[in-house]
VMD Tcl script that draws the C-alpha trace (Angstrom):
set ca {
  {19.02 -13.53 -23.68}
  {17.29 -10.49 -22.17}
  {18.83 -9.17 -18.98}
  {16.70 -8.62 -15.90}
  {17.42 -4.88 -15.71}
  {16.30 -4.50 -19.35}
  {13.02 -6.28 -18.58}
  {12.55 -4.11 -15.49}
  {13.20 -0.89 -17.40}
  {10.76 -1.90 -20.14}
  {8.13 -2.60 -17.48}
  {8.74 0.78 -15.84}
  {8.45 2.51 -19.21}
  {5.12 0.77 -19.90}
  {3.77 1.90 -16.55}
  {4.89 5.47 -17.20}
  {3.11 5.35 -20.57}
  {-0.05 4.40 -18.66}
  {0.31 7.55 -16.50}
  {1.83 5.89 -13.43}
  {4.32 8.04 -11.55}
  {7.82 6.64 -11.31}
  {9.18 7.06 -7.78}
  {12.92 6.33 -7.76}
  {13.01 7.45 -4.11}
  {10.98 4.41 -3.01}
  {13.56 1.63 -2.90}
  {12.93 -0.09 0.43}
  {9.96 -1.61 2.29}
  {10.25 1.19 4.88}
  {10.07 3.87 2.18}
  {7.09 2.12 0.61}
  {5.30 1.90 3.97}
  {6.02 5.55 4.74}
  {4.63 6.64 1.37}
  {1.54 4.46 1.86}
  {0.99 5.84 5.36}
  {1.23 9.44 4.15}
  {-1.17 8.86 1.25}
  {-3.63 6.82 3.37}
  {-3.75 9.50 6.07}
  {-4.11 12.30 3.54}
  {-6.91 10.61 1.60}
  {-8.82 9.49 4.70}
  {-8.31 12.61 6.83}
  {-6.82 10.60 9.71}
  {-3.61 10.61 11.70}
  {-2.74 7.01 12.62}
  {-0.67 6.05 15.62}
  {2.12 3.54 15.01}
  {-0.06 0.80 16.53}
  {-3.01 1.67 14.27}
  {-0.79 1.72 11.20}
  {0.68 -1.67 12.15}
  {-2.84 -3.13 12.47}
  {-3.77 -1.67 9.08}
  {-0.70 -3.18 7.42}
  {-1.35 -6.58 9.05}
  {-4.92 -6.56 7.72}
  {-4.15 -5.61 4.13}
  {-0.93 -7.52 3.46}
  {-1.24 -11.20 2.67}
  {1.03 -13.53 0.79}
  {-2.09 -14.95 -0.85}
  {-4.26 -12.42 -2.69}
  {-7.24 -14.79 -2.61}
  {-7.03 -15.12 1.17}
  {-6.74 -11.37 1.51}
  {-9.99 -10.97 -0.42}
  {-11.91 -12.99 2.15}
  {-10.54 -11.76 5.48}
  {-12.99 -12.22 8.32}
  {-12.67 -8.76 9.85}
  {-13.72 -5.94 7.50}
  {-11.67 -2.77 7.41}
  {-14.63 -0.81 8.83}
  {-14.25 -2.68 12.13}
  {-10.59 -1.67 12.38}
  {-11.35 2.03 12.35}
  {-14.96 2.53 13.49}
  {-16.50 5.91 12.81}
  {-16.65 8.35 15.72}
  {-20.41 8.69 15.14}
  {-20.89 5.20 16.63}
  {-19.63 6.43 20.03}
}
mol new
graphics top color blue
foreach p $ca { graphics top sphere $p radius 0.5 }
foreach p [lrange $ca 0 end-1] q [lrange $ca 1 end] { graphics top cylinder $p $q radius 0.2 }
display resetview
């Protein structure tokens, strides 16, 4: 019988082979959220308040991926461009 940690390590190795970066420092939900927040802000040239980041997380995280695909409120409405003002 294959042990769970062996399966996990094989999966990690496959991802590394596909050029994913292994991040052993991300072990908790808080660390994952912090990494996501940093990358999101960097890529979108924004600095989100805690309330804005919470709204973003609420909009993109769903237990059901199919439901998440068809959310009623598009992401553009969450963070309207400043040109609209």
